[in-house]
N, CA, C and O atoms as a CHARMM CRD file, in Angstrom:
* protein
*
  392
    1    1 UNK  N    135.26400 -12.07800  46.70000 PROA 1      0.00000
    2    1 UNK  CA   134.27100 -11.00500  46.99500 PROA 1      0.00000
    3    1 UNK  C    133.38300 -11.27200  45.65400 PROA 1      0.00000
    4    1 UNK  O    132.24500 -10.80600  45.58100 PROA 1      0.00000
    5    2 UNK  N    133.89600 -11.97000  44.69200 PROA 2      0.00000
    6    2 UNK  CA   133.28500 -12.17000  43.34300 PROA 2      0.00000
    7    2 UNK  C    132.19700 -13.16400  43.33600 PROA 2      0.00000
    8    2 UNK  O    131.35100 -13.24800  42.44600 PROA 2      0.00000
    9    3 UNK  N    132.28500 -14.02500  44.54300 PROA 3      0.00000
   10    3 UNK  CA   131.28400 -14.88800  44.78800 PROA 3      0.00000
   11    3 UNK  C    130.57000 -14.70400  45.71300 PROA 3      0.00000
   12    3 UNK  O    129.72000 -15.58600  45.59500 PROA 3      0.00000
   13    4 UNK  N    130.29100 -14.00400  46.76900 PROA 4      0.00000
   14    4 UNK  CA   129.89700 -12.90300  47.37700 PROA 4      0.00000
   15    4 UNK  C    128.57000 -11.89400  46.88500 PROA 4      0.00000
   16    4 UNK  O    127.51300 -11.46600  47.34700 PROA 4      0.00000
   17    5 UNK  N    129.63600 -11.80700  45.23700 PROA 5      0.00000
   18    5 UNK  CA   128.49300 -10.61400  44.62900 PROA 5      0.00000
   19    5 UNK  C    127.54300 -11.26500  43.83000 PROA 5      0.00000
   20    5 UNK  O    126.45300 -10.77200  43.54000 PROA 5      0.00000
   21    6 UNK  N    128.21100 -13.10900  43.22900 PROA 6      0.00000
   22    6 UNK  CA   127.57900 -13.40900  42.72900 PROA 6      0.00000
   23    6 UNK  C    126.58400 -13.77800  43.16100 PROA 6      0.00000
   24    6 UNK  O    125.53200 -13.53900  42.56900 PROA 6      0.00000
   25    7 UNK  N    126.63100 -14.75600  44.79800 PROA 7      0.00000
   26    7 UNK  CA   126.25400 -14.98400  45.28400 PROA 7      0.00000
   27    7 UNK  C    124.45200 -14.45600  45.51000 PROA 7      0.00000
   28    7 UNK  O    123.34100 -14.96700  45.37400 PROA 7      0.00000
   29    8 UNK  N    124.96400 -13.29600  45.87700 PROA 8      0.00000
   30    8 UNK  CA   123.72000 -12.02000  46.46100 PROA 8      0.00000
   31    8 UNK  C    122.69500 -11.40400  44.91800 PROA 8      0.00000
   32    8 UNK  O    121.56500 -10.94100  44.76600 PROA 8      0.00000
   33    9 UNK  N    124.16600 -11.82100  43.77800 PROA 9      0.00000
   34    9 UNK  CA   123.11500 -11.34200  42.73300 PROA 9      0.00000
   35    9 UNK  C    121.72600 -12.11900  42.67500 PROA 9      0.00000
   36    9 UNK  O    120.57000 -11.70300  42.76100 PROA 9      0.00000
   37   10 UNK  N    122.28700 -13.48300  42.48600 PROA 10     0.00000
   38   10 UNK  CA   121.41600 -14.83000  41.96000 PROA 10     0.00000
   39   10 UNK  C    120.20800 -14.40200  43.25100 PROA 10     0.00000
   40   10 UNK  O    118.98800 -14.46900  43.09800 PROA 10     0.00000
   41   11 UNK  N    120.81900 -14.02400  44.33100 PROA 11     0.00000
   42   11 UNK  CA   119.65000 -14.18600  44.98800 PROA 11     0.00000
   43   11 UNK  C    118.44900 -13.74900  44.95200 PROA 11     0.00000
   44   11 UNK  O    117.35300 -14.29300  45.09000 PROA 11     0.00000
   45   12 UNK  N    118.96000 -12.14200  44.64300 PROA 12     0.00000
   46   12 UNK  CA   117.88000 -11.10500  44.49100 PROA 12     0.00000
   47   12 UNK  C    117.16900 -11.10200  43.10400 PROA 12     0.00000
   48   12 UNK  O    116.24400 -10.31100  42.91700 PROA 12     0.00000
   49   13 UNK  N    117.58000 -11.98300  42.10100 PROA 13     0.00000
   50   13 UNK  CA   116.79100 -12.36700  40.70500 PROA 13     0.00000
   51   13 UNK  C    115.91900 -13.30300  41.42800 PROA 13     0.00000
   52   13 UNK  O    114.73600 -13.53900  41.17800 PROA 13     0.00000
   53   14 UNK  N    116.40400 -13.63700  42.04200 PROA 14     0.00000
   54   14 UNK  CA   115.02100 -15.38800  42.43200 PROA 14     0.00000
   55   14 UNK  C    113.95800 -14.91600  43.42100 PROA 14     0.00000
   56   14 UNK  O    112.98000 -15.57300  43.77600 PROA 14     0.00000
   57   15 UNK  N    114.29700 -13.64500  43.82800 PROA 15     0.00000
   58   15 UNK  CA   112.91100 -12.45500  44.33700 PROA 15     0.00000
   59   15 UNK  C    112.44900 -12.49400  43.38100 PROA 15     0.00000
   60   15 UNK  O    111.50200 -13.27400  43.27300 PROA 15     0.00000
   61   16 UNK  N    112.86200 -11.68000  42.17200 PROA 16     0.00000
   62   16 UNK  CA   111.74800 -11.35200  41.18200 PROA 16     0.00000
   63   16 UNK  C    110.57000 -11.94000  40.49100 PROA 16     0.00000
   64   16 UNK  O    109.48700 -11.37500  40.33600 PROA 16     0.00000
   65   17 UNK  N    110.87500 -13.06400  40.11500 PROA 17     0.00000
   66   17 UNK  CA   109.27800 -14.44100  39.96100 PROA 17     0.00000
   67   17 UNK  C    108.30800 -13.94100  41.06100 PROA 17     0.00000
   68   17 UNK  O    107.13000 -13.58800  41.02500 PROA 17     0.00000
   69   18 UNK  N    109.26900 -14.04000  42.09700 PROA 18     0.00000
   70   18 UNK  CA   108.46800 -14.60500  43.33000 PROA 18     0.00000
   71   18 UNK  C    107.66800 -13.20000  43.79200 PROA 18     0.00000
   72   18 UNK  O    106.50400 -13.33500  44.16800 PROA 18     0.00000
   73   19 UNK  N    108.26000 -11.85500  43.77300 PROA 19     0.00000
   74   19 UNK  CA   107.77800 -10.40200  44.21200 PROA 19     0.00000
   75   19 UNK  C    106.09000 -10.22600  43.08500 PROA 19     0.00000
   76   19 UNK  O    105.02000  -9.72300  43.42600 PROA 19     0.00000
   77   20 UNK  N    106.46800 -10.85500  41.75100 PROA 20     0.00000
   78   20 UNK  CA   105.92700 -10.90800  40.37100 PROA 20     0.00000
   79   20 UNK  C    104.53500 -11.32900  40.85100 PROA 20     0.00000
   80   20 UNK  O    103.54200 -10.63100  41.05800 PROA 20     0.00000
   81   21 UNK  N    104.73800 -12.79000  40.98800 PROA 21     0.00000
   82   21 UNK  CA   103.92600 -13.87200  41.63600 PROA 21     0.00000
   83   21 UNK  C    102.80800 -13.47700  42.90800 PROA 21     0.00000
   84   21 UNK  O    101.63400 -13.77000  43.13400 PROA 21     0.00000
   85   22 UNK  N    103.85600 -12.65000  43.59900 PROA 22     0.00000
   86   22 UNK  CA   103.08300 -12.32100  44.59700 PROA 22     0.00000
   87   22 UNK  C    101.71800 -11.20500  45.09000 PROA 22     0.00000
   88   22 UNK  O    100.79400 -11.21200  45.90200 PROA 22     0.00000
   89   23 UNK  N    102.31000 -10.25300  43.97500 PROA 23     0.00000
   90   23 UNK  CA   102.14400  -8.98300  43.26200 PROA 23     0.00000
   91   23 UNK  C    100.15500  -9.01100  42.65200 PROA 23     0.00000
   92   23 UNK  O     99.03100  -8.53800  42.82100 PROA 23     0.00000
   93   24 UNK  N    101.12300 -10.11200  41.77800 PROA 24     0.00000
   94   24 UNK  CA    99.43100 -10.90800  40.68200 PROA 24     0.00000
   95   24 UNK  C     98.05200 -11.51700  41.41500 PROA 24     0.00000
   96   24 UNK  O     96.84300 -11.42400  41.20400 PROA 24     0.00000
   97   25 UNK  N     98.92100 -12.20100  42.40600 PROA 25     0.00000
   98   25 UNK  CA    97.64800 -12.78500  43.48300 PROA 25     0.00000
   99   25 UNK  C     97.04400 -12.16900  44.32800 PROA 25     0.00000
  100   25 UNK  O     95.95500 -12.55300  44.75500 PROA 25     0.00000
  101   26 UNK  N     97.82500 -10.76100  44.85200 PROA 26     0.00000
  102   26 UNK  CA    97.44200  -9.93700  45.31000 PROA 26     0.00000
  103   26 UNK  C     95.89400  -9.39800  44.43200 PROA 26     0.00000
  104   26 UNK  O     94.82500  -9.49000  45.03500 PROA 26     0.00000
  105   27 UNK  N     95.92800  -8.95700  43.27200 PROA 27     0.00000
  106   27 UNK  CA    94.76500  -8.62800  42.23700 PROA 27     0.00000
  107   27 UNK  C     93.92900  -9.53500  41.56600 PROA 27     0.00000
  108   27 UNK  O     93.01100  -9.28600  40.78500 PROA 27     0.00000
  109   28 UNK  N     94.52100 -11.04000  42.11500 PROA 28     0.00000
  110   28 UNK  CA    93.60400 -11.90900  41.93900 PROA 28     0.00000
  111   28 UNK  C     93.95300 -13.13300  41.08200 PROA 28     0.00000
  112   28 UNK  O     93.27300 -14.14100  40.89200 PROA 28     0.00000
  113   29 UNK  N     95.10000 -12.83300  40.63300 PROA 29     0.00000
  114   29 UNK  CA    95.63200 -14.20100  39.25700 PROA 29     0.00000
  115   29 UNK  C     96.54500 -15.42400  40.35700 PROA 29     0.00000
  116   29 UNK  O     97.66600 -15.93400  40.35400 PROA 29     0.00000
  117   30 UNK  N     95.33100 -15.49300  41.21000 PROA 30     0.00000
  118   30 UNK  CA    96.17400 -16.82000  41.85100 PROA 30     0.00000
  119   30 UNK  C     96.52900 -17.81200  41.02500 PROA 30     0.00000
  120   30 UNK  O     97.71100 -18.15100  40.98800 PROA 30     0.00000
  121   31 UNK  N     95.34700 -18.59300  40.03500 PROA 31     0.00000
  122   31 UNK  CA    95.63700 -19.69400  39.38500 PROA 31     0.00000
  123   31 UNK  C     96.86000 -20.14700  38.45700 PROA 31     0.00000
  124   31 UNK  O     97.76300 -20.98200  38.40000 PROA 31     0.00000
  125   32 UNK  N     96.08800 -18.61600  37.48600 PROA 32     0.00000
  126   32 UNK  CA    96.66400 -18.19600  36.22300 PROA 32     0.00000
  127   32 UNK  C     97.68600 -16.69400  36.41400 PROA 32     0.00000
  128   32 UNK  O     97.52000 -15.80800  37.25300 PROA 32     0.00000
  129   33 UNK  N     98.42100 -16.74900  35.67800 PROA 33     0.00000
  130   33 UNK  CA    99.15400 -15.29200  35.17800 PROA 33     0.00000
  131   33 UNK  C     98.51100 -14.80900  33.94800 PROA 33     0.00000
  132   33 UNK  O     98.01400 -15.47800  33.04200 PROA 33     0.00000
  133   34 UNK  N     98.57700 -13.89500  34.03500 PROA 34     0.00000
  134   34 UNK  CA    97.43900 -12.77900  32.58600 PROA 34     0.00000
  135   34 UNK  C     98.39200 -13.06000  31.44100 PROA 34     0.00000
  136   34 UNK  O     99.60900 -13.23400  31.39300 PROA 34     0.00000
  137   35 UNK  N     97.52400 -13.04700  30.62600 PROA 35     0.00000
  138   35 UNK  CA    98.42300 -13.23300  29.10400 PROA 35     0.00000
  139   35 UNK  C     97.40600 -12.22500  28.11300 PROA 35     0.00000
  140   35 UNK  O     96.44900 -11.48100  28.32900 PROA 35     0.00000
  141   36 UNK  N     98.19500 -12.65600  26.90700 PROA 36     0.00000
  142   36 UNK  CA    98.22600 -11.92900  25.64000 PROA 36     0.00000
  143   36 UNK  C     95.93200 -11.38900  25.71200 PROA 36     0.00000
  144   36 UNK  O     95.28000 -10.37000  25.48200 PROA 36     0.00000
  145   37 UNK  N     95.59100 -12.91700  26.18700 PROA 37     0.00000
  146   37 UNK  CA    93.86900 -12.69900  25.38800 PROA 37     0.00000
  147   37 UNK  C     93.57600 -12.31300  26.82100 PROA 37     0.00000
  148   37 UNK  O     92.41500 -11.90400  26.81900 PROA 37     0.00000
  149   38 UNK  N     94.09000 -12.24600  28.08000 PROA 38     0.00000
  150   38 UNK  CA    93.71300 -11.63600  29.57000 PROA 38     0.00000
  151   38 UNK  C     92.91300  -9.58400  29.25700 PROA 38     0.00000
  152   38 UNK  O     93.57000  -8.63100  28.83600 PROA 38     0.00000
  153   39 UNK  N     91.51000  -9.57500  29.63000 PROA 39     0.00000
  154   39 UNK  CA    91.29400  -7.78000  29.09300 PROA 39     0.00000
  155   39 UNK  C     91.70100  -7.06500  30.38600 PROA 39     0.00000
  156   39 UNK  O     91.69000  -7.39300  31.57200 PROA 39     0.00000
  157   40 UNK  N     92.21200  -5.51600  29.44100 PROA 40     0.00000
  158   40 UNK  CA    92.91300  -4.61700  30.44700 PROA 40     0.00000
  159   40 UNK  C     91.76200  -4.59600  31.30200 PROA 40     0.00000
  160   40 UNK  O     90.59200  -4.97100  31.21900 PROA 40     0.00000
  161   41 UNK  N     92.85300  -3.74600  32.57700 PROA 41     0.00000
  162   41 UNK  CA    92.15200  -3.66300  33.74600 PROA 41     0.00000
  163   41 UNK  C     92.83300  -2.59800  34.63000 PROA 41     0.00000
  164   41 UNK  O     94.00900  -2.74100  34.96300 PROA 41     0.00000
  165   42 UNK  N     92.03800  -1.43800  35.04500 PROA 42     0.00000
  166   42 UNK  CA    92.98900  -0.62500  36.65100 PROA 42     0.00000
  167   42 UNK  C     94.33500  -1.64400  37.40300 PROA 42     0.00000
  168   42 UNK  O     95.45000  -1.27500  37.77000 PROA 42     0.00000
  169   43 UNK  N     93.89700  -2.60800  37.43200 PROA 43     0.00000
  170   43 UNK  CA    94.15700  -3.18900  38.36600 PROA 43     0.00000
  171   43 UNK  C     95.79900  -3.80700  38.15700 PROA 43     0.00000
  172   43 UNK  O     96.73800  -3.83500  38.95200 PROA 43     0.00000
  173   44 UNK  N     95.69000  -4.25000  36.81600 PROA 44     0.00000
  174   44 UNK  CA    97.09400  -4.14200  36.29800 PROA 44     0.00000
  175   44 UNK  C     97.63100  -3.41100  35.68100 PROA 44     0.00000
  176   44 UNK  O     98.72200  -3.59800  35.14200 PROA 44     0.00000
  177   45 UNK  N     96.81500  -2.20900  35.62800 PROA 45     0.00000
  178   45 UNK  CA    98.17400  -0.93900  35.32300 PROA 45     0.00000
  179   45 UNK  C     98.73100  -0.11600  36.42100 PROA 45     0.00000
  180   45 UNK  O     99.51900   0.82700  36.35000 PROA 45     0.00000
  181   46 UNK  N     98.19100  -0.63600  37.40500 PROA 46     0.00000
  182   46 UNK  CA    98.25900   0.09800  38.44300 PROA 46     0.00000
  183   46 UNK  C     99.50900  -1.17700  39.17400 PROA 46     0.00000
  184   46 UNK  O     99.90100  -0.79300  40.27600 PROA 46     0.00000
  185   47 UNK  N     99.93600  -2.11200  38.87100 PROA 47     0.00000
  186   47 UNK  CA   100.76800  -3.09500  39.11300 PROA 47     0.00000
  187   47 UNK  C    101.69700  -2.89700  38.32300 PROA 47     0.00000
  188   47 UNK  O    102.79400  -3.40500  38.55300 PROA 47     0.00000
  189   48 UNK  N    101.52700  -2.26800  37.42600 PROA 48     0.00000
  190   48 UNK  CA   102.69500  -2.55300  36.68700 PROA 48     0.00000
  191   48 UNK  C    103.34600  -0.87400  36.39500 PROA 48     0.00000
  192   48 UNK  O    104.49500  -0.60800  36.04400 PROA 48     0.00000
  193   49 UNK  N    102.52100  -0.15900  36.59100 PROA 49     0.00000
  194   49 UNK  CA   103.32100   1.02900  37.44900 PROA 49     0.00000
  195   49 UNK  C    104.16900   1.04500  38.46600 PROA 49     0.00000
  196   49 UNK  O    105.09700   1.76200  38.84000 PROA 49     0.00000
  197   50 UNK  N    103.70700   0.22200  38.77400 PROA 50     0.00000
  198   50 UNK  CA   104.40000   0.15700  40.42600 PROA 50     0.00000
  199   50 UNK  C    105.33400  -0.86000  40.15300 PROA 50     0.00000
  200   50 UNK  O    106.20900  -0.91300  41.01800 PROA 50     0.00000
  201   51 UNK  N    105.43800  -1.59800  39.34300 PROA 51     0.00000
  202   51 UNK  CA   106.29000  -2.43400  39.75000 PROA 51     0.00000
  203   51 UNK  C    107.43900  -2.04500  38.52900 PROA 51     0.00000
  204   51 UNK  O    108.62600  -2.34400  38.65700 PROA 51     0.00000
  205   52 UNK  N    106.98100  -1.44400  37.52000 PROA 52     0.00000
  206   52 UNK  CA   108.02000  -0.48000  36.81500 PROA 52     0.00000
  207   52 UNK  C    108.66000   1.01100  37.10800 PROA 52     0.00000
  208   52 UNK  O    109.68800   1.34000  36.51700 PROA 52     0.00000
  209   53 UNK  N    107.91200   2.04800  38.19400 PROA 53     0.00000
  210   53 UNK  CA   108.31500   3.00400  38.91700 PROA 53     0.00000
  211   53 UNK  C    108.52500   2.70900  40.46800 PROA 53     0.00000
  212   53 UNK  O    109.42600   3.10600  41.20600 PROA 53     0.00000
  213   54 UNK  N    107.51300   1.95700  40.72400 PROA 54     0.00000
  214   54 UNK  CA   107.69600   2.10000  42.01900 PROA 54     0.00000
  215   54 UNK  C    108.76100   1.39100  43.12000 PROA 54     0.00000
  216   54 UNK  O    109.07800   1.79800  44.23800 PROA 54     0.00000
  217   55 UNK  N    109.13300   0.36200  42.50300 PROA 55     0.00000
  218   55 UNK  CA   109.86800  -0.61300  42.87600 PROA 55     0.00000
  219   55 UNK  C    111.41300   0.04800  42.95400 PROA 55     0.00000
  220   55 UNK  O    112.12600   0.13200  43.95400 PROA 55     0.00000
  221   56 UNK  N    111.78100   0.61100  41.21400 PROA 56     0.00000
  222   56 UNK  CA   113.01400   1.47600  41.55400 PROA 56     0.00000
  223   56 UNK  C    113.01700   2.64500  42.42100 PROA 56     0.00000
  224   56 UNK  O    114.01000   2.83600  43.12500 PROA 56     0.00000
  225   57 UNK  N    112.16300   3.34800  42.45600 PROA 57     0.00000
  226   57 UNK  CA   112.23100   4.17700  43.53500 PROA 57     0.00000
  227   57 UNK  C    112.44300   3.88900  44.85500 PROA 57     0.00000
  228   57 UNK  O    113.41700   4.46300  45.34200 PROA 57     0.00000
  229   58 UNK  N    111.85600   3.21300  45.53400 PROA 58     0.00000
  230   58 UNK  CA   111.83900   1.95200  46.66700 PROA 58     0.00000
  231   58 UNK  C    113.51200   1.75200  46.68500 PROA 58     0.00000
  232   58 UNK  O    114.21200   2.05600  47.65100 PROA 58     0.00000
  233   59 UNK  N    113.93400   1.27000  45.61900 PROA 59     0.00000
  234   59 UNK  CA   115.70600   0.97200  45.56500 PROA 59     0.00000
  235   59 UNK  C    116.31900   1.86600  45.81400 PROA 59     0.00000
  236   59 UNK  O    116.86000   1.91100  46.91900 PROA 59     0.00000
  237   60 UNK  N    116.53200   3.32300  44.54000 PROA 60     0.00000
  238   60 UNK  CA   116.49700   3.80700  44.78700 PROA 60     0.00000
  239   60 UNK  C    116.99200   4.60300  46.06400 PROA 60     0.00000
  240   60 UNK  O    118.17500   4.73800  46.37800 PROA 60     0.00000
  241   61 UNK  N    115.63400   5.23200  46.92100 PROA 61     0.00000
  242   61 UNK  CA   116.05900   5.92300  48.71500 PROA 61     0.00000
  243   61 UNK  C    116.50400   4.08000  49.16900 PROA 61     0.00000
  244   61 UNK  O    117.66400   4.06900  48.75700 PROA 61     0.00000
  245   62 UNK  N    116.35800   3.24600  49.49800 PROA 62     0.00000
  246   62 UNK  CA   117.19500   2.27900  49.48400 PROA 62     0.00000
  247   62 UNK  C    118.73900   2.86400  49.83800 PROA 62     0.00000
  248   62 UNK  O    119.28700   3.06500  50.92100 PROA 62     0.00000
  249   63 UNK  N    119.12300   3.02000  48.67300 PROA 63     0.00000
  250   63 UNK  CA   120.43800   3.56900  48.08900 PROA 63     0.00000
  251   63 UNK  C    121.02200   4.66400  48.73700 PROA 63     0.00000
  252   63 UNK  O    122.18100   4.66200  49.15300 PROA 63     0.00000
  253   64 UNK  N    120.19300   5.65400  48.83500 PROA 64     0.00000
  254   64 UNK  CA   120.22000   6.72000  49.49500 PROA 64     0.00000
  255   64 UNK  C    120.37000   6.47400  50.76600 PROA 64     0.00000
  256   64 UNK  O    121.52200   6.83800  51.00500 PROA 64     0.00000
  257   65 UNK  N    119.79000   5.98100  51.95600 PROA 65     0.00000
  258   65 UNK  CA   119.74100   5.31800  52.84500 PROA 65     0.00000
  259   65 UNK  C    121.35900   4.79400  53.46400 PROA 65     0.00000
  260   65 UNK  O    122.23600   5.03000  54.29500 PROA 65     0.00000
  261   66 UNK  N    120.96700   3.96300  52.40500 PROA 66     0.00000
  262   66 UNK  CA   123.14600   3.42000  52.73700 PROA 66     0.00000
  263   66 UNK  C    123.33900   4.55300  52.42800 PROA 66     0.00000
  264   66 UNK  O    122.72000   5.33600  53.14800 PROA 66     0.00000
  265   67 UNK  N    124.05200   5.10200  51.50800 PROA 67     0.00000
  266   67 UNK  CA   124.84300   6.15100  51.25400 PROA 67     0.00000
  267   67 UNK  C    124.91600   7.13800  52.42600 PROA 67     0.00000
  268   67 UNK  O    126.03400   7.15200  52.94200 PROA 67     0.00000
  269   68 UNK  N    124.07800   7.91500  52.95000 PROA 68     0.00000
  270   68 UNK  CA   124.16800   8.37700  53.43200 PROA 68     0.00000
  271   68 UNK  C    124.50500   7.84100  55.22100 PROA 68     0.00000
  272   68 UNK  O    124.93100   8.53400  56.14500 PROA 68     0.00000
  273   69 UNK  N    124.23200   6.80000  55.21800 PROA 69     0.00000
  274   69 UNK  CA   124.68900   6.37900  56.76400 PROA 69     0.00000
  275   69 UNK  C    126.24800   5.38300  56.68200 PROA 69     0.00000
  276   69 UNK  O    126.61400   4.79100  57.69800 PROA 69     0.00000
  277   70 UNK  N    127.23300   5.27800  55.11800 PROA 70     0.00000
  278   70 UNK  CA   128.41100   4.33600  55.25300 PROA 70     0.00000
  279   70 UNK  C    129.63000   5.97700  55.38300 PROA 70     0.00000
  280   70 UNK  O    129.94300   7.00100  54.77400 PROA 70     0.00000
  281   71 UNK  N    129.89300   5.23500  56.58000 PROA 71     0.00000
  282   71 UNK  CA   131.62700   5.68300  57.06300 PROA 71     0.00000
  283   71 UNK  C    132.20000   6.06500  56.23100 PROA 71     0.00000
  284   71 UNK  O    133.31500   5.56400  56.37800 PROA 71     0.00000
  285   72 UNK  N    132.20800   6.72500  55.28800 PROA 72     0.00000
  286   72 UNK  CA   133.35500   6.68800  53.68600 PROA 72     0.00000
  287   72 UNK  C    133.79400   8.45300  53.68800 PROA 72     0.00000
  288   72 UNK  O    133.28000   9.10900  52.78200 PROA 72     0.00000
  289   73 UNK  N    134.46700   8.99700  54.40700 PROA 73     0.00000
  290   73 UNK  CA   135.01000  10.31800  54.51600 PROA 73     0.00000
  291   73 UNK  C    136.53900  10.09600  53.49800 PROA 73     0.00000
  292   73 UNK  O    137.21500   9.06700  53.47800 PROA 73     0.00000
  293   74 UNK  N    136.83500  11.47600  52.64500 PROA 74     0.00000
  294   74 UNK  CA   137.79500  11.55300  52.54400 PROA 74     0.00000
  295   74 UNK  C    139.55200  11.31700  53.12400 PROA 74     0.00000
  296   74 UNK  O    140.59000  11.09200  52.50300 PROA 74     0.00000
  297   75 UNK  N    139.26600  11.48600  54.50200 PROA 75     0.00000
  298   75 UNK  CA   140.37100  10.08500  55.32800 PROA 75     0.00000
  299   75 UNK  C    140.86900   9.31700  55.27500 PROA 75     0.00000
  300   75 UNK  O    142.07000   9.05100  55.20900 PROA 75     0.00000
  301   76 UNK  N    139.03600   8.23400  55.31500 PROA 76     0.00000
  302   76 UNK  CA   139.36900   6.91500  55.03900 PROA 76     0.00000
  303   76 UNK  C    139.61400   6.77600  53.94700 PROA 76     0.00000
  304   76 UNK  O    140.43800   5.86100  53.96200 PROA 76     0.00000
  305   77 UNK  N    139.39400   7.19800  52.48600 PROA 77     0.00000
  306   77 UNK  CA   139.38300   6.61600  51.02200 PROA 77     0.00000
  307   77 UNK  C    141.03500   6.60700  51.37900 PROA 77     0.00000
  308   77 UNK  O    141.60600   5.60700  51.81400 PROA 77     0.00000
  309   78 UNK  N    141.82100   8.13600  51.06900 PROA 78     0.00000
  310   78 UNK  CA   143.02200   7.74200  51.84500 PROA 78     0.00000
  311   78 UNK  C    144.09700   7.03000  52.18700 PROA 78     0.00000
  312   78 UNK  O    145.26800   7.05600  51.80900 PROA 78     0.00000
  313   79 UNK  N    143.24800   6.10500  53.30900 PROA 79     0.00000
  314   79 UNK  CA   143.80800   5.24000  53.95400 PROA 79     0.00000
  315   79 UNK  C    143.63000   3.86600  53.42800 PROA 79     0.00000
  316   79 UNK  O    144.31300   2.84800  53.31600 PROA 79     0.00000
  317   80 UNK  N    142.47500   4.24500  53.16300 PROA 80     0.00000
  318   80 UNK  CA   142.50100   2.42700  51.86300 PROA 80     0.00000
  319   80 UNK  C    143.14900   2.60900  50.47800 PROA 80     0.00000
  320   80 UNK  O    143.50900   1.73400  49.69100 PROA 80     0.00000
  321   81 UNK  N    143.20700   3.83400  50.37400 PROA 81     0.00000
  322   81 UNK  CA   144.51000   4.15700  49.02700 PROA 81     0.00000
  323   81 UNK  C    145.85800   3.34800  49.79700 PROA 81     0.00000
  324   81 UNK  O    146.65400   2.61000  49.21700 PROA 81     0.00000
  325   82 UNK  N    145.86500   3.59100  50.78700 PROA 82     0.00000
  326   82 UNK  CA   147.31600   3.43500  50.95100 PROA 82     0.00000
  327   82 UNK  C    147.41300   1.81000  50.88100 PROA 82     0.00000
  328   82 UNK  O    148.05600   1.28800  49.97100 PROA 82     0.00000
  329   83 UNK  N    146.72400   0.99000  51.91700 PROA 83     0.00000
  330   83 UNK  CA   146.63100   0.16900  52.15400 PROA 83     0.00000
  331   83 UNK  C    146.78400  -0.98700  51.10600 PROA 83     0.00000
  332   83 UNK  O    147.44000  -2.02800  51.15000 PROA 83     0.00000
  333   84 UNK  N    145.55700  -0.19900  49.67700 PROA 84     0.00000
  334   84 UNK  CA   145.77000  -1.02200  48.25900 PROA 84     0.00000
  335   84 UNK  C    147.42900  -1.17100  48.14100 PROA 84     0.00000
  336   84 UNK  O    148.13100  -2.14600  48.41100 PROA 84     0.00000
  337   85 UNK  N    147.88500   0.44200  47.53000 PROA 85     0.00000
  338   85 UNK  CA   149.35800   0.18800  47.71000 PROA 85     0.00000
  339   85 UNK  C    150.30400  -0.60800  47.93100 PROA 85     0.00000
  340   85 UNK  O    151.11200  -1.21900  47.23200 PROA 85     0.00000
  341   86 UNK  N    150.05100  -0.49900  49.18600 PROA 86     0.00000
  342   86 UNK  CA   150.77600  -1.32700  50.13000 PROA 86     0.00000
  343   86 UNK  C    150.99400  -2.51000  49.71900 PROA 86     0.00000
  344   86 UNK  O    152.13000  -2.96300  49.57800 PROA 86     0.00000
  345   87 UNK  N    149.45300  -3.43400  49.36900 PROA 87     0.00000
  346   87 UNK  CA   149.53800  -4.88300  48.90400 PROA 87     0.00000
  347   87 UNK  C    149.77400  -4.63500  47.71900 PROA 87     0.00000
  348   87 UNK  O    150.08700  -5.71900  47.22600 PROA 87     0.00000
  349   88 UNK  N    149.83100  -3.56400  46.66000 PROA 88     0.00000
  350   88 UNK  CA   150.15000  -4.42300  45.01100 PROA 88     0.00000
  351   88 UNK  C    151.94100  -4.11600  45.45700 PROA 88     0.00000
  352   88 UNK  O    152.71700  -4.87300  44.87400 PROA 88     0.00000
  353   89 UNK  N    152.44100  -3.31900  46.20200 PROA 89     0.00000
  354   89 UNK  CA   154.17900  -3.06100  46.19700 PROA 89     0.00000
  355   89 UNK  C    154.43800  -4.32600  46.63300 PROA 89     0.00000
  356   89 UNK  O    155.45100  -4.85900  46.18000 PROA 89     0.00000
  357   90 UNK  N    153.59700  -5.08300  47.59700 PROA 90     0.00000
  358   90 UNK  CA   154.06100  -6.67400  48.18700 PROA 90     0.00000
  359   90 UNK  C    154.10600  -7.53400  47.33300 PROA 90     0.00000
  360   90 UNK  O    155.05900  -8.27900  47.10500 PROA 90     0.00000
  361   91 UNK  N    152.98000  -7.50000  46.73900 PROA 91     0.00000
  362   91 UNK  CA   152.66900  -8.60300  44.95600 PROA 91     0.00000
  363   91 UNK  C    153.66900  -8.51700  44.13300 PROA 91     0.00000
  364   91 UNK  O    154.02300  -9.42600  43.38100 PROA 91     0.00000
  365   92 UNK  N    154.32800  -7.12000  44.25000 PROA 92     0.00000
  366   92 UNK  CA   155.29300  -6.83500  42.97900 PROA 92     0.00000
  367   92 UNK  C    156.76600  -7.97000  43.67600 PROA 92     0.00000
  368   92 UNK  O    157.27500  -9.02500  43.29900 PROA 92     0.00000
  369   93 UNK  N    156.97000  -7.13700  44.69600 PROA 93     0.00000
  370   93 UNK  CA   158.26200  -7.44800  45.51200 PROA 93     0.00000
  371   93 UNK  C    158.17600  -9.31500  45.64500 PROA 93     0.00000
  372   93 UNK  O    159.04800 -10.07800  46.06100 PROA 93     0.00000
  373   94 UNK  N    157.03500  -9.57800  45.21300 PROA 94     0.00000
  374   94 UNK  CA   156.68500 -11.95500  45.39000 PROA 94     0.00000
  375   94 UNK  C    156.88900 -12.10100  44.51300 PROA 94     0.00000
  376   94 UNK  O    157.72300 -13.00400  44.57100 PROA 94     0.00000
  377   95 UNK  N    156.63700 -11.68900  42.80600 PROA 95     0.00000
  378   95 UNK  CA   156.85300 -11.87200  41.78500 PROA 95     0.00000
  379   95 UNK  C    158.23800 -11.52000  41.65700 PROA 95     0.00000
  380   95 UNK  O    158.76300 -12.49000  41.11100 PROA 95     0.00000
  381   96 UNK  N    159.14000 -10.60100  41.88500 PROA 96     0.00000
  382   96 UNK  CA   160.43600  -9.82900  41.29700 PROA 96     0.00000
  383   96 UNK  C    160.85000 -11.09400  41.86400 PROA 96     0.00000
  384   96 UNK  O    161.54500 -11.80300  41.13600 PROA 96     0.00000
  385   97 UNK  N    160.52700 -11.56600  43.15700 PROA 97     0.00000
  386   97 UNK  CA   161.43200 -13.16500  43.80600 PROA 97     0.00000
  387   97 UNK  C    161.52700 -14.69900  43.49400 PROA 97     0.00000
  388   97 UNK  O    162.28900 -15.59400  43.86200 PROA 97     0.00000
  389   98 UNK  N    159.88700 -14.59800  42.23900 PROA 98     0.00000
  390   98 UNK  CA   159.91700 -15.60400  41.94900 PROA 98     0.00000
  391   98 UNK  C    160.30500 -15.77500  40.76400 PROA 98     0.00000
  392   98 UNK  O    160.38500 -16.91200  40.29900 PROA 98     0.00000
């Protein structure tokens, strides 16, 4: 499970630079990224706001949609807890025999 999490984390993290690069290319920075000496423009403002607020809102909405269609109710949670407890008891029994 940890390996899968690490893989997904690295994959999503690598998309960050790609998204920024594509967004900046979209507003005209195809050869060089803006730096401190780049004059302010409304395009840079809107891209910054989209990246700062818009991307978070999209992610939150995606999370809400995913949670809405996730089948986890009280009965399923009780079942999962029972399986976990069974595994825990099995591990304890194996440790006592070792």
